[in-house]
C-alpha positions as CSV (number, residue, x, y, z in Angstrom):
1,M,22.0,-12.9,23.6
2,T,23.8,-9.6,25.0
3,T,21.3,-7.3,26.3
4,L,21.6,-3.6,24.7
5,Y,20.4,-1.3,27.6
6,N,20.2,2.5,26.1
7,P,21.4,4.7,27.2
8,L,24.8,2.3,27.6
9,L,25.9,5.3,30.1
10,N,23.2,7.1,31.7
11,G,23.9,10.7,31.9
12,F,26.6,13.2,30.8
13,H,29.2,11.0,29.0
14,P,29.1,12.1,25.4
15,D,31.4,11.3,22.7
16,P,31.9,7.5,23.1
17,S,35.3,5.4,21.5
18,V,35.7,1.5,22.2
19,V,38.0,-1.0,22.0
20,K,38.3,-4.9,22.3
21,V,41.1,-6.3,23.7
22,G,40.4,-10.2,23.9
23,E,37.2,-10.8,25.9
24,D,37.5,-7.1,27.4
25,Y,35.8,-3.6,26.3
26,Y,37.0,-0.4,27.3
27,L,34.7,2.7,26.3
28,A,36.4,6.1,27.1
29,T,34.5,9.7,26.9
30,S,34.8,13.4,26.7
31,T,34.7,15.2,30.2
32,F,35.4,19.1,29.3
33,E,36.2,21.3,31.8
34,Y,35.7,18.3,34.5
35,L,38.3,16.3,36.8
36,P,39.2,14.2,36.4
37,G,39.3,13.8,33.0
38,I,38.4,10.9,30.5
39,P,37.0,8.2,32.2
40,I,37.2,4.4,31.3
41,H,34.9,2.0,31.2
42,H,34.9,-1.8,31.4
43,S,32.8,-4.4,30.7
44,R,33.2,-7.9,29.2
45,D,29.0,-8.6,28.1
46,F,28.4,-5.2,27.0
47,E,25.9,-4.6,29.4
48,N,27.4,-4.6,32.8
49,W,30.2,-1.4,32.9
50,T,32.3,-0.7,35.4
51,L,34.5,3.0,36.1
52,I,38.4,1.8,36.4
53,G,39.9,4.6,35.9
54,H,40.6,8.1,34.1
55,V,43.4,9.2,31.9
56,A,44.1,12.2,33.3
57,L,43.8,12.6,37.5
58,T,45.5,16.4,36.9
59,E,45.1,19.6,35.3
60,A,48.7,19.8,34.2
61,Q,47.4,16.8,32.2
62,L,44.8,18.7,30.5
63,G,45.8,22.1,30.9
64,I,42.5,23.0,31.8
65,A,43.1,25.1,34.9
66,D,41.6,28.3,33.0
67,V,40.3,26.8,29.7
68,P,36.6,28.5,28.9
69,T,33.5,26.6,29.5
70,A,32.8,24.5,26.5
71,G,36.6,23.7,26.1
72,G,38.4,21.0,27.6
73,A,38.9,17.5,26.9
74,W,37.0,16.9,23.3
75,A,36.4,13.0,21.8
76,P,38.8,10.6,22.9
77,T,39.8,8.0,20.8
78,I,40.9,5.0,22.6
79,R,42.8,1.8,20.5
80,F,45.1,-0.8,21.4
81,R,48.2,-2.0,19.8
82,D,51.3,-4.5,20.5
83,G,50.2,-5.0,24.1
84,V,49.8,-1.1,24.8
85,F,46.4,1.3,24.8
86,H,46.4,4.6,23.0
87,V,43.9,7.6,23.8
88,I,43.9,10.7,21.3
89,I,42.2,13.5,22.1
90,T,41.7,17.5,21.6
91,V,42.1,19.7,24.6
92,A,39.9,22.5,23.0
93,M,41.4,26.0,24.4
94,A,44.3,24.6,26.0
95,R,47.0,22.1,25.6
96,G,45.9,21.0,22.0
97,M,45.9,17.5,20.4
98,L,47.3,15.0,22.7
99,H,48.5,10.9,22.9
100,F,48.3,9.3,25.8
101,T,49.7,5.6,26.8
102,A,48.9,2.6,29.1
103,T,50.0,-0.5,29.7
104,D,47.0,-1.2,31.9
105,P,43.8,0.3,30.7
106,A,42.8,1.8,34.4
107,G,46.2,3.6,34.2
108,P,48.2,5.2,35.3
109,W,48.4,6.6,32.0
110,S,51.2,8.4,30.8
111,K,51.5,12.4,30.9
112,G,50.2,13.3,27.7
113,E,52.3,14.3,24.8
114,V,51.7,17.4,22.2
115,I,51.2,16.0,18.8
116,L,53.4,18.5,16.8
117,G,52.0,19.8,13.1
118,V,55.3,19.0,10.5
119,D,57.2,22.6,11.5
120,G,57.0,21.0,15.1
121,E,55.7,24.1,16.8
122,E,52.3,24.1,17.5
123,S,49.7,21.4,18.0
124,V,48.1,19.6,15.1
125,N,45.0,22.4,14.3
126,G,41.7,20.0,14.9
127,I,39.4,18.3,16.6
128,D,38.2,14.7,17.4
129,P,41.2,12.8,16.2
130,D,41.6,9.3,15.0
131,L,44.6,6.5,15.0
132,A,44.7,3.9,13.3
133,W,48.0,2.0,11.8
134,D,48.1,-0.1,8.2
135,D,50.0,-3.0,7.7
136,D,53.3,-1.6,8.0
137,G,53.0,0.1,11.2
138,T,52.8,3.9,9.8
139,A,50.6,5.8,12.1
140,Y,47.7,7.9,10.8
141,V,45.6,10.6,12.7
142,T,42.8,11.4,10.9
143,Y,40.6,14.4,12.7
144,S,38.0,16.9,11.8
145,G,39.2,20.4,10.6
146,L,37.4,22.8,12.9
147,I,40.3,25.6,13.3
148,M,41.0,26.2,17.3
149,S,43.8,28.5,17.0
150,G,45.6,31.4,14.8
151,A,44.1,33.7,12.4
152,Q,41.9,30.8,10.8
153,L,39.5,30.5,14.3
154,G,36.1,28.8,14.1
155,A,37.2,27.9,10.0
156,H,36.0,24.1,9.1
157,L,38.3,22.3,6.8
158,G,36.9,19.4,6.8
159,V,37.7,15.4,7.6
160,Q,42.0,16.1,7.4
161,Q,44.6,13.6,8.0
162,V,48.2,13.2,8.8
163,K,50.6,10.4,9.1
164,V,52.4,10.9,12.8
165,D,55.6,9.6,14.1
166,L,54.1,8.7,17.6
167,D,57.9,7.9,19.1
168,R,58.8,12.0,18.4
169,H,54.8,12.8,18.4
170,I,55.2,15.2,15.5
171,A,53.3,14.9,12.1
172,L,55.6,13.9,9.0
173,E,53.6,15.3,5.9
174,E,51.1,18.6,5.8
175,P,47.7,18.2,6.2
176,R,46.0,16.1,3.5
177,S,41.7,16.6,2.6
178,L,39.5,13.2,3.0
179,W,36.0,12.4,2.5
180,S,33.8,14.8,4.5
181,G,30.6,13.3,4.2
182,T,27.3,14.3,2.3
183,G,27.3,18.0,2.3
184,L,26.2,18.4,6.1
185,M,27.4,20.3,8.5
186,F,30.2,19.9,10.7
187,P,31.9,17.1,9.4
188,E,33.8,15.4,12.4
189,A,34.3,12.1,14.8
190,P,36.1,10.5,11.7
191,H,37.2,6.7,12.5
192,L,39.3,4.1,10.5
193,Y,38.2,0.6,10.0
194,R,40.2,-2.2,7.8
195,H,37.3,-4.7,7.5
196,E,37.4,-7.4,4.2
197,G,40.3,-5.6,2.4
198,H,38.6,-2.1,2.5
199,W,39.6,1.0,4.3
200,Y,36.1,2.6,5.4
201,L,36.1,5.9,7.0
202,M,33.0,6.6,9.3
203,I,32.3,10.4,10.5
204,A,29.9,12.3,12.4
205,E,27.6,14.9,10.2
206,G,25.5,17.5,10.2
207,G,26.1,19.1,13.6
208,T,26.0,17.6,17.2
209,E,22.2,18.8,17.4
210,R,19.1,16.9,15.8
211,G,20.5,17.1,12.6
212,H,23.2,14.7,13.9
213,G,23.6,11.2,11.8
214,I,26.8,8.7,11.0
215,S,28.0,8.2,7.0
216,I,30.5,6.1,6.0
217,A,33.0,5.7,3.1
218,R,35.5,3.0,1.6
219,G,38.6,2.7,-0.1
220,D,41.8,0.4,-1.1
221,S,44.1,2.6,1.5
222,P,43.4,4.7,4.8
223,E,44.7,7.9,2.7
224,G,41.8,7.2,0.4
225,P,40.1,8.3,-1.9
226,F,36.7,6.9,-0.5
227,E,33.6,6.3,-2.3
228,P,30.5,7.3,0.1
229,A,28.2,4.8,0.9
230,P,25.3,4.0,-1.2
231,L,22.4,4.5,1.7
232,N,24.3,7.6,3.6
233,P,23.5,8.4,6.5
234,L,23.5,5.2,8.3
235,V,21.8,6.4,11.3
236,S,20.2,9.5,12.2
237,A,17.1,10.3,14.2
238,R,16.4,13.8,12.7
239,S,12.8,14.4,11.6
240,T,11.5,11.1,13.3
241,S,9.3,10.7,16.4
242,R,11.8,8.8,18.3
243,P,12.7,9.3,21.4
244,V,16.6,9.1,21.0
245,Q,17.3,12.3,19.6
246,N,20.9,13.7,18.2
247,T,22.1,10.2,17.6
248,G,25.7,10.0,16.0
249,H,29.9,10.3,16.5
250,G,29.8,6.4,16.7
251,D,32.3,4.0,17.0
252,L,32.2,0.1,15.9
253,V,32.9,-2.8,17.4
254,V,32.6,-6.5,17.3
255,G,30.1,-7.4,20.2
256,P,30.6,-10.5,22.7
257,D,28.4,-12.6,20.4
258,G,30.0,-11.6,17.2
259,D,27.9,-9.3,15.9
260,W,29.0,-6.0,15.1
261,L,28.0,-3.0,17.4
262,V,28.5,0.6,17.1
263,V,28.6,3.1,19.8
264,L,27.5,6.1,19.6
265,L,26.6,9.5,21.5
266,G,22.5,10.9,22.0
267,V,20.0,12.8,23.9
268,R,16.7,12.1,25.6
269,P,14.4,15.6,25.1
270,R,11.3,15.8,26.7
271,S,8.9,18.6,26.3
272,M,5.8,18.9,24.1
273,T,8.2,19.8,21.0
274,R,10.9,17.2,22.5
275,A,13.2,20.6,22.9
276,F,15.0,19.9,26.1
277,S,17.7,17.4,26.8
278,A,17.9,17.5,31.1
279,L,21.0,15.1,30.9
280,G,22.6,16.5,28.3
281,R,24.2,13.6,25.6
282,E,24.5,10.1,27.1
283,T,26.4,7.1,25.5
284,F,24.0,4.4,23.4
285,V,24.2,1.4,21.2
286,T,23.0,-0.2,18.6
287,S,23.8,-3.0,16.1
288,V,25.4,-3.0,13.0
289,R,24.9,-5.8,10.0
290,W,27.3,-6.0,7.1
291,V,25.5,-6.0,3.7
292,D,27.1,-6.0,0.3
293,G,30.4,-4.6,1.6
294,W,28.4,-2.0,3.9
295,P,27.4,-1.4,7.2
296,E,23.8,-1.1,8.0
297,I,22.4,0.2,11.6
298,D,19.8,-0.1,13.2
299,P,17.8,3.0,15.0
300,V,18.9,3.8,18.2
301,E,16.0,2.0,20.9
302,L,15.4,3.2,24.0
303,R,15.7,0.5,26.7
304,L,16.1,1.4,30.3
305,R,18.0,0.7,32.4
306,P,16.4,-0.2,36.2
307,G,16.8,2.8,38.4
308,T,19.8,3.5,41.0
309,A,19.8,4.4,44.7
310,I,23.6,5.6,45.5
311,I,24.3,6.2,49.6
312,E,27.9,7.8,50.3
313,D,28.8,8.4,54.4
314,F,32.2,9.4,53.6
315,D,33.4,6.2,55.3
316,G,35.0,4.6,53.1
317,T,32.5,2.2,52.1
318,E,31.7,4.0,48.9
319,S,35.1,6.1,48.8
320,D,38.6,4.7,48.2
321,G,39.6,5.0,51.6
322,D,40.8,8.9,51.8
323,E,39.8,9.9,48.6
324,L,36.6,10.2,46.6
325,D,35.4,7.2,44.1
326,G,35.9,8.0,40.7
327,E,32.6,8.8,39.7
328,W,33.0,12.5,41.8
329,I,34.2,15.3,39.6
330,A,35.5,19.0,39.4
331,V,35.7,22.1,37.8
332,R,39.1,22.9,36.0
333,R,40.6,21.2,39.2
334,S,40.8,17.5,40.9
335,P,38.8,16.6,43.5
336,A,41.4,15.1,45.8
337,G,41.9,18.9,46.2
338,L,39.1,19.8,47.4
339,A,37.8,17.0,49.6
340,D,38.8,16.0,53.0
341,L,37.7,12.9,54.0
342,T,40.1,12.5,57.2
343,S,40.2,15.8,59.6
344,R,36.3,14.6,60.6
345,P,35.8,11.0,60.1
346,G,32.5,9.7,58.1
347,W,32.2,13.6,56.7
348,L,33.5,15.0,53.6
349,V,34.7,19.0,54.5
350,L,35.2,21.3,52.3
351,R,37.2,24.6,52.7
352,G,35.5,27.6,51.1
353,D,38.1,29.5,49.2
354,G,35.6,33.2,48.9
355,S,34.4,31.7,45.7
356,T,30.7,30.8,44.4
357,M,28.9,28.6,42.3
358,D,29.1,31.7,39.7
359,D,33.1,30.9,39.3
360,A,35.0,29.5,37.1
361,H,36.4,27.5,40.0
362,P,34.3,26.6,42.7
363,V,35.1,24.6,45.5
364,F,32.2,21.8,44.5
365,V,32.5,18.1,44.1
366,G,29.9,16.7,42.9
367,R,28.5,13.6,40.6
368,R,26.5,13.3,37.1
369,Q,22.5,12.8,37.2
370,Q,22.0,9.8,36.1
371,H,18.0,10.0,36.0
372,L,15.5,12.2,34.4
373,T,13.5,11.6,38.0
374,N,15.8,12.2,40.5
375,A,16.0,12.9,44.0
376,V,19.8,13.9,45.7
377,S,19.9,14.7,49.9
378,A,22.9,15.6,51.6
379,R,23.0,15.7,55.4
380,V,25.1,18.9,56.5
381,D,26.6,20.9,59.1
382,A,27.1,24.7,58.2
383,S,27.8,25.7,61.7
384,A,31.6,26.6,61.1
385,G,31.1,28.2,57.4
386,V,28.9,29.0,54.3
387,G,28.2,26.0,51.4
388,G,25.5,24.0,50.3
389,L,24.4,21.9,47.2
390,S,24.1,22.7,44.1
391,L,22.9,21.3,40.7
392,R,25.0,22.5,38.0
393,Y,25.2,22.5,34.3
394,D,28.3,25.8,34.4
395,E,28.9,29.0,36.0
396,R,25.9,31.1,34.2
397,F,23.2,27.7,35.1
398,H,23.1,26.5,38.0
399,V,20.5,26.1,41.1
400,D,21.8,25.9,44.6
401,L,20.6,25.3,48.0
402,E,22.7,27.5,50.7
403,V,23.3,27.4,54.4
404,G,24.8,29.9,56.4
405,G,24.5,33.7,58.0
406,G,21.0,32.7,59.7
407,S,19.4,31.4,56.8
408,V,19.0,28.9,53.9
409,T,18.3,30.0,50.4
410,G,17.5,28.4,47.7
411,R,19.1,30.1,44.5
412,A,18.6,29.8,41.0
413,V,20.9,31.5,38.5
414,L,20.0,31.2,34.9
415,G,21.7,33.1,32.5
416,G,22.3,36.0,34.6
417,L,19.0,35.7,35.9
418,R,18.8,35.0,39.4
419,Q,15.9,33.8,42.2
420,E,15.9,33.1,45.7
421,W,14.1,31.9,48.2
422,I,14.8,32.6,52.0
423,H,14.3,30.3,55.4
424,P,15.6,31.3,58.1
425,F,17.8,29.2,60.0
426,E,19.9,29.4,63.2
427,G,20.7,26.0,63.7
428,D,23.7,23.5,62.3
429,V,22.8,20.5,61.1
430,L,19.9,19.7,58.5
431,D,19.0,18.0,55.2
432,L,18.9,19.5,52.1
433,H,17.2,18.3,48.8
434,I,17.2,18.8,45.2
435,V,14.4,16.7,43.3
436,S,14.0,16.9,39.5
437,G,10.9,15.4,38.2
438,P,8.0,15.8,35.7
439,P,5.8,18.4,35.3
440,E,1.6,17.8,37.1
441,G,-1.4,19.2,36.0
442,D,0.0,20.0,31.9
443,G,-2.6,18.4,30.5
444,G,-0.9,16.2,28.7
445,F,1.4,18.4,26.8
446,P,4.2,19.4,29.3
447,R,6.3,22.6,27.9
448,T,9.5,21.7,29.7
449,S,11.8,19.0,30.8
450,D,11.3,18.7,34.4
451,I,10.6,20.5,37.3
452,I,13.2,20.8,40.1
453,R,12.7,21.4,43.5
454,L,14.6,22.9,46.5
455,A,13.9,21.9,50.2
456,A,15.4,21.3,53.3
457,T,14.6,19.5,56.2
458,I,14.8,21.2,59.4
459,D,14.1,19.8,62.6
460,G,12.3,16.9,61.3
461,E,9.9,19.3,59.1
462,R,10.4,19.8,55.6
463,V,10.8,22.9,54.5
464,E,9.8,23.6,50.2
465,L,11.7,26.6,49.0
466,G,11.1,26.9,45.6
467,E,11.1,25.4,42.0
468,V,12.5,25.8,39.0
469,D,11.4,25.2,35.2
470,G,14.2,22.6,34.2
471,R,14.3,23.5,30.8
472,F,16.4,25.9,31.8
473,L,19.4,23.9,33.1
474,S,19.1,21.4,29.5
475,S,21.9,21.3,26.7
476,E,19.5,23.1,24.3
477,T,18.9,26.2,26.9
478,T,22.4,26.0,27.7
479,E,24.4,25.6,24.8
480,S,26.6,22.9,26.9
481,F,28.8,19.9,25.8
482,T,28.3,18.5,29.4
483,G,25.5,18.0,31.5
484,R,23.5,17.9,34.9
485,V,26.1,17.4,37.7
486,I,24.9,17.4,41.6
487,G,27.2,18.1,44.3
488,A,28.3,19.8,47.3
489,Y,29.8,23.3,47.8
490,A,31.7,25.6,50.0
491,V,32.0,29.6,49.9
492,S,33.9,30.4,53.2
493,G,35.2,28.3,56.3
494,T,34.3,25.0,56.1
495,F,31.6,23.1,55.2
496,A,30.9,19.5,56.4
497,V,28.7,16.8,54.8
498,D,27.4,13.5,56.5
499,R,25.7,11.5,54.0
500,F,25.0,12.0,50.5
501,A,21.9,10.0,48.5
502,A,20.8,10.0,44.9
503,E,18.2,7.5,43.4
504,G,16.2,7.8,40.8
505,H,14.5,6.2,37.3
506,D,14.0,6.7,34.0
507,E,10.2,5.3,33.9
């Protein structure tokens, strides 16, 4: 029996889409302003997942060098047909709707072709595209009609569809409107499925916040008309006490034991009123049953994995030769262009360019925070530059430990507010620590997600610099679509990291 761990993928992994090919499963998720973009995870048992590659390794494939925060790679759909893997995605506020192909899901993937509108001039204007084929091979792109450019910017036209020539990457018709849900806001994340003689159109609606849910309709053609299911929404956590909230944006698949499953996003909020989700939107899974021609989806249950520990010594054991492994990500540029693993063997060297964590293009490489109780330590050398360790949501919300100029500085940047704690330090090598965990002494009614503590170990003595209320680095406060990412950064000169260790659990 398959173990349905939840989260299926811990940490910042929103908008999941999955495809089954033989006995193998491949899962794609959103990455927004981070590179490499669109990770592909593989599993055979739906329990153990391995990152095997990314669709986009370079900025040019997505065009996100100057994308605003919250823009970038939104909501991929991954599909397989005639020996070819397909990923279709909207790169919001950048290149538009893109189509990627590969014969090996680990890559390399194509450069990404823009799917043009029927006039052949601009991208199809919408988000969350799905790709499906009917029996005669006609390709359908079904998407959420959120207008991302032009005079109607921000308008929502509901769920729309076009037939597409995938060789020329051009729509063959003007967009048509389809069933757009039960009337809740933001009908999005459509997926089309053929099952037992019917076409099913599954969508998310209610917004990707607490009102999120999944609804479905069916018809005799991929173009509709569609009849809504009698029990919509099929799944939603709104107005419930479930520990996993915001459940929606799902994709159906047949599981390893022959039963149906749905992968979907959700959050794990904490605090007295469950108001703050520190890790952002994660990937979850739950069971599906077909009853009288309609799917029924079980509520998403929390079933935690054991804790994890990652130690990176930059000696080639964890990293892939002279490059960081695929779990390392950077902001609007590739980690490979920032991380030097060869000039000082056994060390990660970053070269500052004057940017800081306040900037859109920091010299920063990090990893997703995977657990609600989490500790990261890094042994660093600031003898030839200024840099540090940062816990980032975006350029307006981050917590840093910076070394250089005769001091260690703890810093909290929270939406324009700044606070610093300074401790003198004239040496070269020291250990930096960012630890997050549940608040203490709250009488059983915590009013935040967690507490973030900043510390440094200098000459064998641990110095506590300061602490930050974790609610300020949650998806609800930052209004971010991403999640917490922790890593090293450089401001000026060369900043080197000898060892990076992260361990955590969710108990």
